[in-house]
VOTORBA-727994 format. One record per residue (C-alpha): residue number from 1; chain; x, y, z. Coordinates in pm, 1 decimal. Layout:
REM VOTORBA-727994
<rec NUM; 'A'; <X; Y; Z>>
...
This chain:
REM VOTORBA-727994
<rec 1; 'A'; <-942.9; 2752.6; -1484.6>>
<rec 2; 'A'; <-630.2; 2726.2; -1270.2>>
<rec 3; 'A'; <-441.3; 2397.7; -1266.7>>
<rec 4; 'A'; <-329.4; 2417.2; -906.2>>
<rec 5; 'A'; <-430.3; 2622.7; -604.8>>
<rec 6; 'A'; <-264.9; 2489.6; -292.7>>
<rec 7; 'A'; <-495.2; 2512.3; 8.2>>
<rec 8; 'A'; <-318.3; 2223.7; 177.7>>
<rec 9; 'A'; <-607.5; 1982.7; 123.3>>
<rec 10; 'A'; <-522.7; 1632.6; -0.2>>
<rec 11; 'A'; <-680.6; 1291.2; -39.1>>
<rec 12; 'A'; <-504.8; 968.9; 62.8>>
<rec 13; 'A'; <-629.8; 651.3; -98.4>>
<rec 14; 'A'; <-640.4; 350.3; 132.9>>
<rec 15; 'A'; <-758.9; -4.5; 82.1>>
<rec 16; 'A'; <-1098.3; -97.1; 216.8>>
<rec 17; 'A'; <-1071.5; -190.9; 581.7>>
<rec 18; 'A'; <-756.4; 14.3; 641.2>>
<rec 19; 'A'; <-911.7; 361.2; 659.3>>
<rec 20; 'A'; <-911.9; 406.3; 1037.9>>
<rec 21; 'A'; <-567.5; 252.3; 1073.8>>
<rec 22; 'A'; <-437.9; 479.4; 796.4>>
<rec 23; 'A'; <-597.3; 780.2; 966.0>>
<rec 24; 'A'; <-400.8; 713.9; 1284.6>>
<rec 25; 'A'; <-81.4; 678.6; 1080.9>>
<rec 26; 'A'; <-144.8; 1002.7; 891.0>>
<rec 27; 'A'; <-191.8; 1187.6; 1219.3>>
<rec 28; 'A'; <143.8; 1054.1; 1340.5>>
<rec 29; 'A'; <302.5; 1184.9; 1020.7>>
<rec 30; 'A'; <163.0; 1534.9; 1062.7>>
<rec 31; 'A'; <-175.5; 1535.0; 887.0>>
<rec 32; 'A'; <-454.9; 1752.8; 1029.0>>
<rec 33; 'A'; <-834.4; 1759.7; 997.6>>
<rec 34; 'A'; <-847.9; 1395.7; 887.1>>
<rec 35; 'A'; <-1183.4; 1285.2; 749.5>>
<rec 36; 'A'; <-1252.5; 924.9; 648.9>>
<rec 37; 'A'; <-1464.2; 886.1; 337.5>>
<rec 38; 'A'; <-1522.3; 632.4; 63.6>>
<rec 39; 'A'; <-1192.1; 500.6; -67.4>>
<rec 40; 'A'; <-965.7; 688.8; 167.5>>
<rec 41; 'A'; <-912.9; 999.2; 375.0>>
<rec 42; 'A'; <-921.6; 1375.7; 325.1>>
<rec 43; 'A'; <-665.7; 1568.7; 525.7>>
<rec 44; 'A'; <-483.2; 1899.1; 554.2>>
<rec 45; 'A'; <-106.2; 1921.9; 552.8>>
<rec 46; 'A'; <180.8; 2153.7; 476.7>>
<rec 47; 'A'; <455.5; 2074.2; 227.1>>
<rec 48; 'A'; <667.8; 1887.6; 480.9>>
<rec 49; 'A'; <368.4; 1680.3; 589.3>>
<rec 50; 'A'; <281.4; 1591.2; 229.5>>
<rec 51; 'A'; <637.5; 1482.7; 154.2>>
<rec 52; 'A'; <666.8; 1289.4; 482.4>>
<rec 53; 'A'; <341.6; 1100.9; 425.9>>
<rec 54; 'A'; <446.1; 998.4; 75.8>>
<rec 55; 'A'; <788.7; 887.4; 196.5>>
<rec 56; 'A'; <695.7; 715.7; 521.6>>
<rec 57; 'A'; <334.9; 595.0; 510.5>>
<rec 58; 'A'; <304.5; 216.1; 512.0>>
<rec 59; 'A'; <-72.5; 203.2; 472.9>>
<rec 60; 'A'; <-191.2; 448.5; 205.4>>
<rec 61; 'A'; <-156.6; 371.0; -163.6>>
<rec 62; 'A'; <-160.9; 721.7; -315.1>>
<rec 63; 'A'; <-189.0; 1083.1; -206.6>>
<rec 64; 'A'; <-382.9; 1306.2; -445.1>>
<rec 65; 'A'; <-369.9; 1686.6; -472.0>>
<rec 66; 'A'; <-700.3; 1814.7; -616.1>>
<rec 67; 'A'; <-650.8; 2046.5; -913.5>>
<rec 68; 'A'; <-1007.8; 2120.8; -1020.3>>
<rec 69; 'A'; <-1364.2; 2014.2; -943.3>>
<rec 70; 'A'; <-1662.7; 2084.3; -1168.6>>
<rec 71; 'A'; <-2002.2; 1949.1; -1283.2>>
<rec 72; 'A'; <-1955.6; 1668.3; -1534.0>>
<rec 73; 'A'; <-2286.3; 1562.7; -1690.0>>
<rec 74; 'A'; <-2119.2; 1444.3; -2012.4>>
<rec 75; 'A'; <-1785.4; 1356.5; -2168.9>>
<rec 76; 'A'; <-1796.0; 1687.1; -2359.0>>
<rec 77; 'A'; <-1829.1; 1878.2; -2031.2>>
<rec 78; 'A'; <-1527.8; 1689.0; -1901.9>>
<rec 79; 'A'; <-1329.2; 1761.9; -2216.9>>
<rec 80; 'A'; <-1405.2; 2133.3; -2224.0>>
<rec 81; 'A'; <-1334.0; 2195.3; -1856.2>>
<rec 82; 'A'; <-1010.7; 1996.8; -1866.9>>
<rec 83; 'A'; <-888.0; 2162.2; -2185.3>>
<rec 84; 'A'; <-927.9; 2504.8; -2020.7>>
<rec 85; 'A'; <-698.0; 2415.4; -1729.3>>
<rec 86; 'A'; <-348.2; 2564.5; -1714.0>>
<rec 87; 'A'; <-160.2; 2240.4; -1762.9>>
<rec 88; 'A'; <171.8; 2414.2; -1827.3>>
<rec 89; 'A'; <204.9; 2456.7; -1448.2>>
<rec 90; 'A'; <243.8; 2079.7; -1415.2>>
<rec 91; 'A'; <346.8; 1946.0; -1752.9>>
<rec 92; 'A'; <570.0; 2034.2; -2044.8>>
<rec 93; 'A'; <564.2; 1898.1; -2399.9>>
<rec 94; 'A'; <890.5; 1709.8; -2340.5>>
<rec 95; 'A'; <746.6; 1526.4; -2038.0>>
<rec 96; 'A'; <522.5; 1219.5; -2032.5>>
<rec 97; 'A'; <193.7; 1169.9; -1851.4>>
<rec 98; 'A'; <-71.1; 909.5; -1776.6>>
<rec 99; 'A'; <-433.9; 933.4; -1669.9>>
<rec 100; 'A'; <-611.6; 682.9; -1450.5>>
<rec 101; 'A'; <-980.5; 720.1; -1370.7>>
<rec 102; 'A'; <-1271.3; 582.6; -1173.9>>
<rec 103; 'A'; <-1639.5; 659.2; -1223.1>>
<rec 104; 'A'; <-1940.2; 593.8; -1001.6>>
<rec 105; 'A'; <-2310.3; 672.2; -1030.4>>
<rec 106; 'A'; <-2258.6; 900.8; -1329.5>>
<rec 107; 'A'; <-2374.3; 937.9; -1685.9>>
<rec 108; 'A'; <-2013.4; 873.7; -1785.9>>
<rec 109; 'A'; <-2013.0; 508.7; -1690.5>>
<rec 110; 'A'; <-1683.8; 378.6; -1828.4>>
<rec 111; 'A'; <-1356.6; 467.1; -1655.8>>
<rec 112; 'A'; <-1137.5; 397.5; -1957.5>>
<rec 113; 'A'; <-1347.8; 626.1; -2177.4>>
<rec 114; 'A'; <-1335.1; 901.7; -1914.0>>
<rec 115; 'A'; <-955.8; 870.5; -1892.9>>
<rec 116; 'A'; <-931.0; 885.7; -2272.8>>
<rec 117; 'A'; <-1136.9; 1206.9; -2289.6>>
<rec 118; 'A'; <-918.1; 1370.0; -2023.8>>
<rec 119; 'A'; <-605.4; 1258.1; -2209.5>>
<rec 120; 'A'; <-740.8; 1411.6; -2530.0>>
<rec 121; 'A'; <-819.5; 1738.8; -2351.5>>
<rec 122; 'A'; <-465.6; 1765.1; -2214.5>>
<rec 123; 'A'; <-311.4; 1681.7; -2552.0>>
<rec 124; 'A'; <-530.5; 1933.1; -2735.8>>
<rec 125; 'A'; <-453.8; 2202.2; -2476.8>>
<rec 126; 'A'; <-81.2; 2164.2; -2545.4>>
<rec 127; 'A'; <-128.6; 2156.4; -2922.3>>
<rec 128; 'A'; <-317.7; 2485.2; -2896.6>>
<rec 129; 'A'; <-78.4; 2661.3; -2658.0>>
<rec 130; 'A'; <259.0; 2503.1; -2734.4>>
<rec 131; 'A'; <227.4; 2359.4; -3082.7>>
<rec 132; 'A'; <313.6; 2010.3; -2960.5>>
<rec 133; 'A'; <189.0; 1774.8; -2692.7>>
<rec 134; 'A'; <347.8; 1555.3; -2423.8>>
<rec 135; 'A'; <349.1; 1182.0; -2488.7>>
<rec 136; 'A'; <153.6; 925.1; -2288.4>>
<rec 137; 'A'; <350.3; 667.3; -2090.8>>
<rec 138; 'A'; <129.9; 431.8; -1889.3>>
<rec 139; 'A'; <424.3; 246.6; -1733.9>>
<rec 140; 'A'; <653.0; 515.9; -1594.8>>
<rec 141; 'A'; <518.9; 865.0; -1670.6>>
<rec 142; 'A'; <666.3; 1186.6; -1538.9>>
<rec 143; 'A'; <321.9; 1304.0; -1425.8>>
<rec 144; 'A'; <29.6; 1091.0; -1305.5>>
<rec 145; 'A'; <-316.6; 1247.2; -1334.2>>
<rec 146; 'A'; <-617.4; 1108.1; -1146.6>>
<rec 147; 'A'; <-978.0; 1157.5; -1251.9>>
<rec 148; 'A'; <-1271.8; 1071.5; -1025.4>>
<rec 149; 'A'; <-1627.3; 1116.1; -1149.7>>
<rec 150; 'A'; <-1902.8; 1058.0; -896.3>>
<rec 151; 'A'; <-2265.9; 1157.4; -937.0>>
<rec 152; 'A'; <-2182.1; 1368.6; -1241.3>>
<rec 153; 'A'; <-1915.9; 1570.3; -1062.1>>
<rec 154; 'A'; <-1552.4; 1542.6; -1165.3>>
<rec 155; 'A'; <-1239.7; 1595.2; -957.5>>
<rec 156; 'A'; <-906.1; 1608.1; -1140.2>>
<rec 157; 'A'; <-602.2; 1555.3; -918.2>>
<rec 158; 'A'; <-228.5; 1522.9; -940.4>>
<rec 159; 'A'; <-99.5; 1196.1; -796.5>>
<rec 160; 'A'; <165.0; 1335.9; -561.7>>
<rec 161; 'A'; <294.1; 983.4; -501.1>>
<rec 162; 'A'; <383.2; 924.0; -864.1>>
<rec 163; 'A'; <235.8; 574.4; -874.7>>
<rec 164; 'A'; <108.6; 337.8; -610.3>>
<rec 165; 'A'; <298.7; 348.1; -282.2>>
<rec 166; 'A'; <234.5; -20.0; -214.8>>
<rec 167; 'A'; <503.8; -97.4; -473.2>>
<rec 168; 'A'; <793.4; -58.1; -232.5>>
<rec 169; 'A'; <1055.3; -175.2; -480.1>>
<rec 170; 'A'; <1196.4; -465.4; -279.9>>
<rec 171; 'A'; <971.8; -729.5; -435.7>>
<rec 172; 'A'; <1184.6; -828.5; -732.3>>
<rec 173; 'A'; <1080.8; -1194.0; -726.5>>
<rec 174; 'A'; <730.1; -1314.8; -655.0>>
<rec 175; 'A'; <517.1; -1624.8; -600.8>>
<rec 176; 'A'; <150.1; -1699.9; -678.8>>
<rec 177; 'A'; <-97.1; -1493.7; -470.8>>
<rec 178; 'A'; <151.3; -1253.3; -308.8>>
<rec 179; 'A'; <30.4; -1044.1; -17.3>>
<rec 180; 'A'; <8.6; -672.4; -92.2>>
<rec 181; 'A'; <265.8; -472.4; 100.7>>
<rec 182; 'A'; <16.5; -231.4; 258.7>>
<rec 183; 'A'; <-189.3; -522.9; 391.3>>
<rec 184; 'A'; <118.6; -688.9; 539.5>>
<rec 185; 'A'; <213.2; -358.6; 702.9>>
<rec 186; 'A'; <-139.4; -331.8; 844.1>>
<rec 187; 'A'; <-111.6; -679.3; 996.2>>
<rec 188; 'A'; <212.5; -582.6; 1169.6>>
<rec 189; 'A'; <61.0; -258.2; 1296.7>>
<rec 190; 'A'; <-255.8; -425.9; 1423.5>>
<rec 191; 'A'; <-45.1; -676.1; 1616.8>>
<rec 192; 'A'; <109.4; -391.5; 1814.7>>
<rec 193; 'A'; <451.9; -554.5; 1780.4>>
<rec 194; 'A'; <742.9; -325.9; 1865.0>>
<rec 195; 'A'; <1025.9; -577.3; 1893.9>>
<rec 196; 'A'; <966.1; -680.7; 2253.4>>
<rec 197; 'A'; <972.1; -1048.6; 2148.5>>
<rec 198; 'A'; <1060.2; -1241.4; 1832.6>>
<rec 199; 'A'; <835.3; -1215.2; 1527.4>>
<rec 200; 'A'; <795.8; -1533.2; 1322.5>>
<rec 201; 'A'; <614.7; -1609.5; 996.2>>
<rec 202; 'A'; <595.7; -1986.2; 933.8>>
<rec 203; 'A'; <420.7; -1932.4; 594.2>>
<rec 204; 'A'; <647.1; -1651.9; 477.8>>
<rec 205; 'A'; <602.4; -1696.5; 101.2>>
<rec 206; 'A'; <803.1; -1429.2; -78.5>>
<rec 207; 'A'; <877.4; -1254.8; 250.5>>
<rec 208; 'A'; <637.8; -960.8; 246.2>>
<rec 209; 'A'; <536.4; -977.3; 614.4>>
<rec 210; 'A'; <900.7; -1019.8; 715.3>>
<rec 211; 'A'; <1006.5; -722.8; 501.9>>
<rec 212; 'A'; <731.7; -498.4; 639.4>>
<rec 213; 'A'; <807.8; -604.3; 997.1>>
<rec 214; 'A'; <1177.7; -534.3; 943.7>>
<rec 215; 'A'; <1113.3; -188.2; 799.9>>
<rec 216; 'A'; <864.9; -114.9; 1079.5>>
<rec 217; 'A'; <1110.2; -207.5; 1354.0>>
<rec 218; 'A'; <1409.5; -37.1; 1191.1>>
<rec 219; 'A'; <1202.7; 273.4; 1105.6>>
<rec 220; 'A'; <1291.8; 252.6; 738.7>>
<rec 221; 'A'; <1064.8; 477.6; 529.1>>
<rec 222; 'A'; <828.4; 264.9; 322.2>>
<rec 223; 'A'; <921.1; 447.4; -0.9>>
<rec 224; 'A'; <1297.3; 438.5; 59.7>>
<rec 225; 'A'; <1360.6; 284.4; -284.2>>
<rec 226; 'A'; <1131.9; 518.4; -479.2>>
<rec 227; 'A'; <1332.3; 729.4; -723.2>>
<rec 228; 'A'; <1082.1; 1010.0; -782.6>>
<rec 229; 'A'; <753.6; 1138.0; -647.3>>
<rec 230; 'A'; <468.6; 1319.0; -812.9>>
<rec 231; 'A'; <486.7; 1607.3; -566.9>>
<rec 232; 'A'; <814.0; 1709.1; -734.7>>
<rec 233; 'A'; <596.3; 1833.3; -1025.5>>
<rec 234; 'A'; <390.3; 2070.0; -810.4>>
<rec 235; 'A'; <442.4; 2439.6; -891.6>>
<rec 236; 'A'; <518.4; 2509.2; -523.4>>
<rec 237; 'A'; <750.9; 2211.5; -474.7>>
<rec 238; 'A'; <1012.2; 2302.0; -211.8>>
<rec 239; 'A'; <1325.8; 2100.5; -281.8>>
<rec 240; 'A'; <1492.2; 2213.8; 39.8>>
<rec 241; 'A'; <1196.3; 2107.3; 252.3>>
<rec 242; 'A'; <1189.4; 1768.1; 79.2>>
<rec 243; 'A'; <1563.3; 1723.6; 141.0>>
<rec 244; 'A'; <1513.2; 1803.2; 511.2>>
<rec 245; 'A'; <1219.5; 1560.0; 540.7>>
<rec 246; 'A'; <1413.9; 1281.9; 372.4>>
<rec 247; 'A'; <1724.7; 1345.8; 580.6>>
<rec 248; 'A'; <1531.3; 1344.5; 909.5>>
<rec 249; 'A'; <1333.2; 1032.9; 816.9>>
<rec 250; 'A'; <1644.7; 842.1; 714.8>>
<rec 251; 'A'; <1827.3; 949.9; 1032.0>>
<rec 252; 'A'; <1558.6; 787.2; 1249.7>>
<rec 253; 'A'; <1662.1; 440.0; 1134.0>>
<rec 254; 'A'; <1783.1; 191.6; 1395.2>>
<rec 255; 'A'; <1949.5; -148.3; 1372.9>>
<rec 256; 'A'; <1765.0; -470.6; 1446.0>>
<rec 257; 'A'; <1900.8; -733.3; 1686.3>>
<rec 258; 'A'; <1982.8; -1058.9; 1508.5>>
<rec 259; 'A'; <1715.5; -1330.2; 1514.4>>
<rec 260; 'A'; <1442.2; -1085.7; 1618.0>>
<rec 261; 'A'; <1256.8; -1164.5; 1292.7>>
<rec 262; 'A'; <1260.8; -1500.5; 1116.8>>
<rec 263; 'A'; <1058.7; -1693.3; 863.3>>
<rec 264; 'A'; <1009.8; -2030.3; 702.9>>
<rec 265; 'A'; <811.5; -2192.0; 423.9>>
<rec 266; 'A'; <792.7; -2540.0; 275.3>>
<rec 267; 'A'; <813.2; -2419.1; -85.4>>
<rec 268; 'A'; <1155.8; -2386.5; -249.7>>
<rec 269; 'A'; <1041.9; -2117.9; -495.2>>
<rec 270; 'A'; <896.6; -1912.7; -210.9>>
<rec 271; 'A'; <1217.4; -1931.5; -10.8>>
<rec 272; 'A'; <1424.8; -1828.8; -310.9>>
<rec 273; 'A'; <1194.5; -1529.3; -361.6>>
<rec 274; 'A'; <1201.9; -1433.1; 6.7>>
<rec 275; 'A'; <1582.3; -1438.0; 15.7>>
<rec 276; 'A'; <1605.6; -1234.5; -303.9>>
<rec 277; 'A'; <1351.2; -978.2; -188.6>>
<rec 278; 'A'; <1495.0; -929.4; 158.4>>
<rec 279; 'A'; <1838.3; -869.9; 8.3>>
<rec 280; 'A'; <1690.3; -555.0; -147.0>>
<rec 281; 'A'; <1664.2; -405.8; 203.6>>
<rec 282; 'A'; <1995.9; -329.7; 371.5>>
<rec 283; 'A'; <2046.5; -501.3; 705.0>>
<rec 284; 'A'; <1820.3; -801.5; 656.3>>
<rec 285; 'A'; <2104.2; -1054.0; 671.7>>
<rec 286; 'A'; <2006.0; -1087.4; 1036.1>>
<rec 287; 'A'; <1667.9; -1232.0; 929.6>>
<rec 288; 'A'; <1709.5; -1612.7; 908.9>>
<rec 289; 'A'; <1501.9; -1797.9; 651.0>>
<rec 290; 'A'; <1451.7; -2171.9; 654.2>>
<rec 291; 'A'; <1291.4; -2401.5; 402.4>>
<rec 292; 'A'; <1078.7; -2611.0; 634.8>>
<rec 293; 'A'; <717.2; -2714.2; 675.9>>
<rec 294; 'A'; <564.6; -2585.0; 998.9>>
<rec 295; 'A'; <509.0; -2946.7; 1108.2>>
<rec 296; 'A'; <885.9; -2987.7; 1123.8>>
<rec 297; 'A'; <953.7; -2678.7; 1330.7>>
<rec 298; 'A'; <1052.3; -2746.0; 1693.8>>
<rec 299; 'A'; <799.6; -2486.8; 1809.5>>
<rec 300; 'A'; <753.0; -2111.0; 1834.8>>
<rec 301; 'A'; <713.8; -2031.1; 2206.6>>
<rec 302; 'A'; <685.4; -1679.6; 2352.8>>
<rec 303; 'A'; <677.0; -1509.0; 2012.6>>
<rec 304; 'A'; <461.1; -1296.2; 1789.4>>
<rec 305; 'A'; <341.0; -1514.7; 1501.8>>
<rec 306; 'A'; <207.0; -1322.0; 1200.4>>
<rec 307; 'A'; <119.7; -1522.3; 892.0>>
<rec 308; 'A'; <-93.2; -1559.4; 581.8>>
<rec 309; 'A'; <-153.7; -1933.4; 526.1>>
<rec 310; 'A'; <-305.8; -2045.5; 194.3>>
<rec 311; 'A'; <-684.2; -2038.1; 209.0>>
<rec 312; 'A'; <-810.4; -2236.8; -84.2>>
<rec 313; 'A'; <-933.2; -1951.9; -307.9>>
<rec 314; 'A'; <-640.9; -1854.7; -526.1>>
<rec 315; 'A'; <-400.3; -2129.4; -425.3>>
<rec 316; 'A'; <-461.2; -2474.0; -274.6>>
<rec 317; 'A'; <-769.4; -2694.4; -270.0>>
<rec 318; 'A'; <-1027.5; -2614.6; -1.7>>
<rec 319; 'A'; <-1036.6; -2958.6; 162.3>>
<rec 320; 'A'; <-657.6; -2973.9; 182.7>>
<rec 321; 'A'; <-650.6; -2620.9; 321.6>>
<rec 322; 'A'; <-908.5; -2705.7; 587.2>>
<rec 323; 'A'; <-685.1; -2989.6; 703.6>>
<rec 324; 'A'; <-381.8; -2757.5; 699.1>>
<rec 325; 'A'; <-565.9; -2510.1; 923.5>>
<rec 326; 'A'; <-659.1; -2785.5; 1168.9>>
<rec 327; 'A'; <-302.7; -2912.7; 1182.8>>
<rec 328; 'A'; <-166.9; -2559.7; 1220.9>>
<rec 329; 'A'; <-407.3; -2506.0; 1510.4>>
<rec 330; 'A'; <-276.3; -2825.4; 1672.7>>
<rec 331; 'A'; <79.7; -2701.8; 1620.1>>
<rec 332; 'A'; <-1.8; -2373.3; 1791.9>>
<rec 333; 'A'; <-163.6; -2547.6; 2088.7>>
<rec 334; 'A'; <111.2; -2802.5; 2133.6>>
<rec 335; 'A'; <431.7; -2613.5; 2049.1>>
<rec 336; 'A'; <368.5; -2239.4; 2071.1>>
<rec 337; 'A'; <283.6; -2177.0; 2435.4>>
<rec 338; 'A'; <305.2; -1814.1; 2541.3>>
<rec 339; 'A'; <284.8; -1685.5; 2184.2>>
<rec 340; 'A'; <27.5; -1462.5; 2018.4>>
<rec 341; 'A'; <-73.6; -1545.7; 1662.7>>
<rec 342; 'A'; <-221.0; -1311.2; 1401.7>>
<rec 343; 'A'; <-351.4; -1525.3; 1116.5>>
<rec 344; 'A'; <-496.9; -1380.2; 797.6>>
<rec 345; 'A'; <-782.2; -1599.9; 678.3>>
<rec 346; 'A'; <-918.3; -1521.1; 334.7>>
<rec 347; 'A'; <-1183.3; -1790.9; 331.1>>
<rec 348; 'A'; <-1443.0; -1727.8; 600.0>>
<rec 349; 'A'; <-1540.6; -2096.4; 594.7>>
<rec 350; 'A'; <-1196.8; -2175.4; 736.7>>
<rec 351; 'A'; <-1211.0; -1947.5; 1041.5>>
<rec 352; 'A'; <-1333.0; -2227.6; 1267.1>>
<rec 353; 'A'; <-1106.1; -2493.6; 1120.0>>
<rec 354; 'A'; <-808.8; -2379.6; 1324.3>>
<rec 355; 'A'; <-976.4; -2500.5; 1641.9>>
<rec 356; 'A'; <-874.0; -2206.2; 1862.9>>
<rec 357; 'A'; <-1098.0; -1921.0; 1972.3>>
<rec 358; 'A'; <-979.0; -1578.5; 1853.8>>
<rec 359; 'A'; <-975.7; -1300.3; 2109.9>>
<rec 360; 'A'; <-1022.1; -1046.0; 1826.3>>
<rec 361; 'A'; <-1121.5; -1047.2; 1460.5>>
<rec 362; 'A'; <-1029.8; -766.6; 1221.6>>
<rec 363; 'A'; <-1204.8; -728.0; 884.3>>
<rec 364; 'A'; <-946.2; -670.4; 610.8>>
<rec 365; 'A'; <-941.2; -706.8; 233.5>>
<rec 366; 'A'; <-674.3; -877.9; 26.7>>
<rec 367; 'A'; <-765.5; -714.9; -303.5>>
<rec 368; 'A'; <-1133.1; -806.2; -354.6>>
<rec 369; 'A'; <-1121.9; -1094.0; -103.0>>
<rec 370; 'A'; <-1285.0; -1025.4; 234.5>>
<rec 371; 'A'; <-1057.9; -1160.7; 506.3>>
<rec 372; 'A'; <-1043.1; -1198.0; 881.7>>
<rec 373; 'A'; <-726.7; -1130.5; 1073.9>>
<rec 374; 'A'; <-757.8; -1357.1; 1376.8>>
<rec 375; 'A'; <-578.4; -1275.6; 1699.7>>
<rec 376; 'A'; <-519.9; -1593.0; 1897.7>>
<rec 377; 'A'; <-360.6; -1602.1; 2242.9>>
<rec 378; 'A'; <-188.4; -1935.3; 2310.3>>
<rec 379; 'A'; <-165.3; -2039.6; 2673.1>>
């Protein structure tokens, strides 16, 4: 069984609710024949497209290259098929690897057990053919292997991203309940903001929305801090093509006018984290941050307001949060004329508490939490 046959077919994992948005982004980055399915999107792409998507996509979390697919009615069937694969094309005994798995509607009903059986098969293959095996490193492996078992059929893939792409690398200091980077990027994209007016986050927390908005405007590749990618382990990896893709993507960067993006938060720890995180992205000194409660702001007129207020599930008590939403709604009505607000609400009971009628509602997910992104026009 061959370990890798490149037909240009890949699978991009995307968070629930982001599939269509991610499909449009993939098309912009050169993907073809995009097909939305459970958990993400199938697509075709050449080497340059694969590298560009991994480097520049703001919305997908991983890009997988299928290696083998086969019936998998039992763990022994998984073990035998995986052991027969030509793993030397991807791995060497001196390298490290990790396996992550998911199972659905199958006789193998435990993901950790499935991952363990695949790990054993790879290790035993190397013992048989090389006399020694590569070590497992679950934190920072050289090669990431994905296993998906659905309805007793297994697909083994190489993670060409080399770990989740939502970990941009700029978040070096965090706060409770941080917003995932891909979700923040989706909020910015859904707003349609292109820098035509100021963007403000009055609940900026550790600065994730501000960072994603800055990178979006300045055209900074989302994975600009990532040191290595899984696609570098592919047998047909083209180093020259990757160098050209990276060079062209980096050359598209533009500078941001000062004060175009700004944020505030009432929490000292959050502001410290936001300042620290934004410093990880060159050029963000033009993004002012202010420790201030939104009540004390003079107003945010004629701006794009994108924010993720607390919603009483992971942080904050529900009654206090309901009052906060009402007061924030009053603030928008009284001091934000001409602005458009995009507010992520993770507690559906709070949608009406803001007291303003949304012109659109987008269904998004913050991890397992079903959210509504409310678009509110303020006249």
